Structures are given as C-alpha cells and as structure tokens.
DOTIGU-406513 format. One line per 3 residues: number of its first residue (from 0); their letters; for each residue x, y, z of N, C-alpha, C. Coordinates in Angstrom, 1 decimal. Example, Ala and Ser with C-alpha at 12.3 -4.5 7.8 and 13.67 -1.06 7.14 Angstrom:
# DOTIGU-406513
0	as	13.2/-5.7/7.8/12.3/-4.5/7.8/13.2/-3.3/7.8  12.8/-2.2/7.1/13.7/-1.1/7.1/12.9/0.0/7.9
***
This chain:
# DOTIGU-406513
0	mae	0.8/-1.1/0.1/0.1/0.1/0.0/0.9/1.3/0.1  0.4/2.2/-0.8/1.2/3.5/-0.7/1.0/4.2/0.6  2.1/4.8/1.0/1.9/5.4/2.4/1.5/6.8/2.0
3	vtl	0.3/7.1/2.6/-0.2/8.4/2.3/-0.8/8.9/3.7  -0.8/10.3/3.8/-1.5/10.8/4.9/-2.9/11.2/4.7  -3.9/11.1/5.6/-5.2/11.4/5.4/-5.5/12.5/6.2
6	dlr	-6.4/13.5/5.5/-6.9/14.7/6.3/-8.3/14.4/6.6  -8.7/14.1/7.8/-10.0/13.6/8.1/-10.8/14.7/9.0  -10.4/15.9/8.9/-11.0/16.9/9.7/-12.4/17.2/9.4
9	gmp	-12.9/16.9/8.2/-14.2/17.1/7.9/-15.3/16.0/8.2  -14.8/15.1/8.8/-15.5/13.8/9.2/-15.9/13.8/10.6  -17.1/13.1/11.1/-17.4/13.0/12.4/-16.2/12.2/13.1
12	kae	-15.9/12.6/14.4/-14.7/12.1/15.1/-14.6/10.5/15.1  -15.6/10.0/15.4/-15.6/8.3/15.6/-15.4/7.7/14.2  -16.0/8.2/13.2/-15.7/7.8/11.8/-14.2/8.1/11.4
15	aya	-13.9/9.2/11.7/-12.4/9.6/11.3/-11.4/8.5/12.0  -11.6/8.4/13.3/-10.7/7.4/14.0/-10.8/6.0/13.5  -12.0/5.6/13.1/-12.1/4.3/12.5/-11.4/4.1/11.3
18	elk	-11.5/5.1/10.4/-10.7/5.2/9.0/-9.2/5.3/9.3  -8.9/6.0/10.3/-7.4/6.2/10.6/-6.8/5.0/11.1  -7.6/4.4/12.0/-7.1/3.0/12.7/-6.8/2.0/11.5
21	khi	-7.7/1.8/10.6/-7.4/0.9/9.5/-6.3/1.3/8.8  -6.1/2.7/8.5/-5.1/3.1/7.7/-3.8/2.9/8.4  -3.6/3.1/9.8/-2.3/2.9/10.5/-2.1/1.5/10.6
24	esv	-3.0/0.5/10.7/-2.7/-0.8/10.7/-2.3/-1.4/9.4  -2.8/-0.8/8.3/-2.3/-1.2/7.0/-0.9/-0.8/6.7  -0.6/0.4/7.1/0.8/1.1/6.8/1.7/0.2/7.7
27	leg	1.5/-0.1/8.9/2.4/-0.9/9.8/2.5/-2.2/9.7  1.6/-2.8/8.8/1.6/-4.4/8.7/3.0/-4.8/8.4  3.4/-5.7/9.2/4.6/-6.5/9.0/5.9/-5.7/9.8
30	ind	5.6/-4.6/10.4/6.5/-3.7/11.1/6.4/-4.2/12.6  7.7/-4.3/13.1/7.9/-4.8/14.5/8.9/-3.7/15.1  8.8/-2.5/14.8/9.7/-1.5/15.3/9.0/-0.3/16.0
33	dva	9.1/-0.2/17.3/8.3/0.8/18.1/8.7/2.1/17.6  9.9/2.5/17.3/10.3/3.9/16.9/9.6/4.2/15.6  9.8/3.2/14.6/9.1/3.4/13.4/7.6/3.5/13.5
36	ama	7.0/2.9/14.3/5.6/3.0/14.6/5.2/4.2/15.2  6.0/4.7/16.2/5.8/6.1/16.8/5.7/7.1/15.7  6.9/7.1/14.8/7.1/8.1/14.0/5.9/8.2/12.9
39	tms	5.6/7.0/12.6/4.3/6.8/11.6/3.1/7.3/12.2  2.8/6.9/13.5/1.6/7.3/14.0/1.5/8.7/14.3  2.6/9.3/14.7/2.7/10.8/15.0/2.4/11.6/13.7
42	cll	3.0/11.2/12.7/2.6/11.7/11.3/1.2/11.5/10.9  0.7/10.4/10.9/-0.7/10.1/10.5/-1.8/10.9/11.4  -1.6/10.8/12.7/-2.5/11.4/13.7/-2.5/13.1/13.3
45	hna	-1.2/13.6/13.4/-1.0/14.9/13.2/-1.7/15.5/12.0  -1.5/14.9/11.0/-2.1/15.4/9.6/-3.5/15.1/9.5  -4.1/13.9/10.2/-5.4/13.7/10.0/-6.3/14.8/10.7
48	fgh	-5.7/15.3/11.8/-6.7/16.2/12.6/-6.1/17.5/12.8  -4.9/17.9/12.3/-4.3/19.1/12.3/-3.9/19.7/13.7  -3.6/18.8/14.5/-3.3/19.3/16.0/-2.0/20.2/16.0
51	lwt	-1.8/20.9/17.1/-0.6/21.7/17.3/0.7/20.9/17.4  0.4/19.8/18.3/1.8/18.9/18.6/1.2/17.5/18.7  1.9/16.5/18.1/1.5/15.2/18.3/2.8/14.4/18.3
54	gfy	3.0/13.7/19.3/4.0/12.9/19.6/4.2/11.9/20.8  5.3/11.3/20.9/5.5/10.4/22.0/6.7/10.9/22.9  6.5/10.5/24.2/7.7/10.6/25.1/7.8/9.3/25.5
57	rvv	9.0/8.8/25.4/9.5/7.4/25.6/9.9/7.2/27.0  9.7/6.0/27.7/10.2/5.9/29.1/11.7/5.5/28.8  12.5/6.3/29.5/14.0/6.0/29.4/14.5/5.5/30.7
60	epg	13.9/5.9/31.9/14.1/5.3/33.1/12.8/5.0/33.7  12.4/3.7/33.7/11.1/3.4/34.3/10.7/3.9/35.6  9.6/4.5/35.6/9.2/5.1/37.0/9.8/6.4/37.2
63	kll	10.6/6.9/36.4/11.4/8.2/36.7/11.3/9.3/35.5  11.8/8.8/34.3/12.0/9.7/33.2/11.5/9.4/31.9  10.8/10.4/31.2/10.3/10.3/29.8/11.3/11.2/29.0
66	rvg	11.5/10.8/27.9/12.4/11.6/26.8/11.6/11.7/25.6  11.7/12.8/24.9/10.8/13.0/23.6/11.3/11.9/22.7  10.4/11.5/21.9/10.5/10.5/21.0/9.9/11.2/19.7
69	pyq	9.7/10.2/18.7/9.0/10.8/17.3/7.9/11.7/17.7  8.0/12.9/16.9/6.7/13.7/17.0/6.6/14.5/15.8  5.4/15.3/15.6/5.1/16.4/14.5/4.8/17.6/15.3
72	gtl	5.4/18.8/14.9/5.0/20.0/15.6/6.1/20.9/15.9  6.0/21.8/16.7/7.1/22.7/17.2/7.9/21.9/18.1  9.1/22.6/18.6/9.9/21.8/19.4/9.3/21.4/20.8
75	gcl	9.5/20.2/21.1/9.0/19.6/22.4/9.9/19.6/23.6  9.3/19.5/24.8/10.2/19.4/25.9/11.1/18.2/25.7  12.2/18.1/26.1/13.3/17.1/25.9/12.9/16.0/26.9
78	eir	12.9/16.3/28.2/12.6/15.4/29.3/11.6/15.7/30.1  10.8/14.8/30.7/9.7/15.1/31.6/9.9/14.0/32.6  9.8/14.4/33.8/9.9/13.5/35.0/8.4/12.9/35.3
81	fgk	8.5/11.7/35.6/7.1/11.0/36.1/6.5/11.9/37.2  5.3/12.0/37.1/4.5/12.8/38.0/4.4/14.3/37.8  5.3/14.9/36.7/5.3/16.3/36.5/4.6/16.5/35.1
84	gvc	3.8/17.6/35.2/2.9/17.9/34.2/1.9/16.8/33.6  1.3/17.0/32.6/0.3/16.1/32.0/0.8/14.8/31.6  2.0/14.8/30.9/2.7/13.5/30.5/3.1/12.7/31.6
87	gts	3.8/13.5/32.5/4.5/12.8/33.6/3.4/12.2/34.7  2.3/13.0/34.8/1.3/12.4/35.6/0.5/11.3/34.8  0.3/11.3/33.6/-0.3/10.1/33.0/0.7/8.8/33.1
90	aak	1.9/9.1/32.9/2.8/8.1/33.0/2.9/7.5/34.2  2.9/8.3/35.3/3.0/7.8/36.8/1.7/6.9/37.2  0.5/7.4/36.7/-0.7/6.8/37.0/-1.1/5.7/36.0
93	get	-0.5/5.6/34.8/-0.7/4.6/33.9/-2.2/4.8/33.3  -2.6/6.0/33.1/-4.1/6.1/32.6/-4.0/7.4/31.8  -5.1/7.4/30.9/-5.2/8.6/30.0/-5.7/9.7/30.8
96	lvv	-5.1/10.9/30.3/-5.6/12.2/30.9/-6.1/13.0/29.8  -7.3/13.6/29.8/-7.9/14.5/29.0/-8.0/15.8/29.7  -7.3/16.8/29.2/-7.2/18.1/30.0/-8.0/19.1/28.9
99	adv	-9.1/19.6/29.5/-9.8/20.7/28.6/-9.0/22.0/28.5  -8.4/22.3/29.8/-7.7/23.6/29.8/-6.3/23.4/30.5  -5.3/23.4/29.7/-4.0/23.0/30.3/-3.4/24.1/31.5
102	haf	-4.0/25.3/31.1/-3.6/26.4/32.2/-4.1/26.0/33.5  -5.2/25.4/33.7/-5.9/25.0/34.9/-5.4/23.6/35.5  -4.4/23.0/34.8/-3.8/21.7/35.3/-2.7/22.2/36.2
105	pgh	-2.7/21.7/37.4/-1.6/21.9/38.4/-0.3/21.4/37.8  0.7/22.3/37.7/2.1/21.8/37.4/2.2/21.6/35.9  1.3/22.1/35.1/1.3/22.0/33.6/2.7/22.5/33.3
108	itc	3.5/21.8/32.3/4.6/22.2/31.7/4.4/22.7/30.2  4.6/24.1/30.3/4.5/24.7/28.8/5.7/24.5/28.0  5.4/23.6/26.9/6.5/23.5/25.9/6.2/24.5/24.9
111	dgr	5.0/24.7/24.5/4.5/25.7/23.5/3.4/26.5/24.1  3.5/27.7/24.2/2.7/28.6/24.8/1.4/28.6/24.1  1.2/28.2/23.0/-0.2/28.2/22.2/-1.1/27.0/22.6
114	sas	-0.5/26.1/23.3/-1.4/24.9/23.7/-2.3/25.3/24.8  -3.6/24.9/24.5/-4.7/25.2/25.2/-5.3/24.0/25.9  -5.2/22.8/25.2/-6.0/21.5/25.7/-5.0/20.4/25.3
117	eiv	-5.3/19.3/25.9/-4.2/18.1/25.7/-4.8/16.8/26.2  -4.4/15.9/25.4/-4.8/14.4/25.8/-3.5/13.6/25.7  -3.2/12.8/26.9/-2.1/12.1/27.0/-2.5/10.6/27.3
120	vpv	-2.1/9.6/26.4/-2.5/8.3/26.5/-1.1/7.4/26.9  -1.3/6.6/27.9/-0.2/5.7/28.2/0.0/4.7/27.1  1.3/4.2/26.7/1.4/3.1/25.6/2.2/2.1/26.4
123	fgp	1.6/0.9/26.3/2.0/-0.3/27.0/2.6/-1.2/26.0  3.6/-1.9/26.3/4.3/-2.9/25.5/3.5/-4.4/25.7  4.1/-5.4/24.9/3.4/-6.7/25.1/3.3/-7.4/26.4
126	nre	4.2/-7.0/27.3/4.2/-7.4/28.7/3.5/-6.5/29.7  2.7/-5.6/29.1/2.0/-4.5/29.9/2.9/-3.5/30.6  4.1/-3.5/30.1/5.1/-2.5/30.7/4.8/-1.1/30.0
129	lia	4.9/0.0/30.6/4.8/1.3/30.0/6.1/1.6/29.3  5.8/2.0/28.0/7.1/2.2/27.2/7.1/3.6/26.6  5.9/4.3/26.7/5.8/5.6/26.3/4.5/6.3/26.7
132	vld	4.3/7.5/26.5/3.0/8.3/26.4/2.7/8.9/25.1  1.6/8.9/24.4/1.3/9.5/23.3/0.7/11.0/24.0  1.4/12.1/23.4/0.9/13.6/23.9/0.4/14.2/22.6
135	ids	-0.9/14.7/22.7/-1.4/15.5/21.6/-1.9/16.8/22.2  -1.4/17.9/21.6/-1.8/19.3/22.1/-2.7/19.9/21.1  -3.7/20.8/21.6/-4.5/21.7/20.6/-4.4/23.1/20.9
138	ehk	-4.4/24.0/19.9/-4.5/25.4/20.3/-5.9/25.8/20.9  -6.8/24.9/20.8/-8.2/25.3/21.3/-8.5/24.5/22.6  -9.2/25.3/23.5/-9.7/24.6/24.7/-10.7/23.5/24.4
141	atf	-10.7/22.5/25.3/-11.8/21.5/25.2/-11.7/20.7/23.8  -10.7/20.5/23.2/-10.6/19.8/21.9/-10.9/18.5/22.0  -10.4/17.7/23.2/-10.4/16.2/23.3/-11.6/15.9/24.2
144	ddv	-12.2/14.7/23.9/-13.1/14.1/24.7/-13.0/12.6/24.9  -14.2/11.9/25.4/-14.2/10.5/25.5/-14.0/9.7/24.2  -14.3/10.4/23.2/-14.3/9.7/21.8/-12.8/9.6/21.4
147	drr	-12.2/10.7/21.6/-10.8/10.6/21.4/-10.0/9.7/22.3  -10.4/9.7/23.6/-9.8/8.9/24.6/-9.9/7.2/24.2  -11.2/6.9/23.9/-11.3/5.4/23.4/-10.6/5.1/22.3
150	ale	-10.6/6.0/21.2/-10.0/5.7/19.8/-8.4/5.7/20.0  -7.9/6.6/20.7/-6.4/6.6/20.9/-6.0/5.5/21.7  -6.7/5.2/22.8/-6.4/3.9/23.5/-6.4/2.6/22.6
153	eim	-7.4/2.6/21.8/-7.5/1.5/20.9/-6.3/1.4/19.9  -6.0/2.7/19.3/-4.9/2.7/18.4/-3.6/2.4/19.0  -3.3/2.9/20.2/-2.0/2.6/21.1/-1.9/1.1/21.4
156	gwf	-3.0/0.4/21.4/-3.0/-1.2/21.6/-2.2/-1.7/20.6  -1.8/-1.1/19.4/-0.9/-1.7/18.5/0.4/-2.1/19.3  0.9/-1.4/20.1/2.1/-1.7/20.6/2.2/-2.9/21.7
159	srr	1.0/-3.2/22.3/0.9/-4.3/23.1/0.5/-5.6/22.3  0.1/-5.5/21.1/-0.2/-6.5/20.2/0.9/-7.0/19.4  2.0/-6.0/19.2/3.0/-6.4/18.4/3.7/-7.5/18.8
162	k	4.4/-8.4/18.0/5.2/-9.5/18.5/6.6/-9.3/18.2
***
C-alpha cells in the first residue's frame, strides 16, 4: 500500500478514527519496530486532525523519566519526570488524561505557549510495561473528549499486540 497521509478533519470524530485506525494498521503491517511505529503514528495522527503537537515521550528510566521521541509539531520538551505535568502524571498513573484547559492543570509544563488543551495516552508494550505516552496538544480549549480517549487507547493497543 502506498503510504499516504489522510486529512480527516471534515468527518465525524468516531468515523475519522475508525478510518485512521484501519490506515495505521495497513501502513504498519509487518513492522515490529516501536520507533518506526511512533514516527508513523505521529505523522498520521497529526495530519489527520491538524493538531498543534502530536508525539511520543518514551520511558528511558522506568518510573522516573520520559524523553521526547518521534513527533510532529514545534519543538517539544526534551525530558519530563514521572509525576510532572500532564505527560508525567499520565505516565505515573498509567492512565489517559484529557485536559480541557492546560492552564488550569496543576504543574502543567509549557513547551509551546499556544497549547490550550491536551490528551495524553499511556502506551504499553506486550508485557503490559509502560514504554511511552502519546501526547497531543491543541491550540483550542476542550478539543479532546471521550471519543478521542477511547479511539487513541485502541490505536495505542498496537504496541501491546505487536510481536
């Protein structure tokens, strides 16, 4: 299949994610490389929805430190400690965080001052170990909701299913 990016902004969110999930799985068929998958997913998610920043923070010290991985957008924070900001809190808790207004989130780390809302999804490997978090930022408040949470958690399941 030709690797193409999709612009899904004109579709209802649930339909857009269903289309994107099929596309991601098709593009990544036969791939068993986390970094290649993170780069590909960052690109496809970013272009599909036109977000401000879309990317991964990889676990480099389990329980302690995340480091920027593949992403699309402006310069990201290079390192984030577990428990700090939205990404570090999601990593420490092992759960998705949907933040309607990042400026109201205690301890929010500002990597790009234009960011207004954010979703962070933990990424688990085949042994249920945390390997990264997916971080998506929007310039608009309340961009993300439960539809995004469910769909992105399902898409991130690719990492736990890979062999």
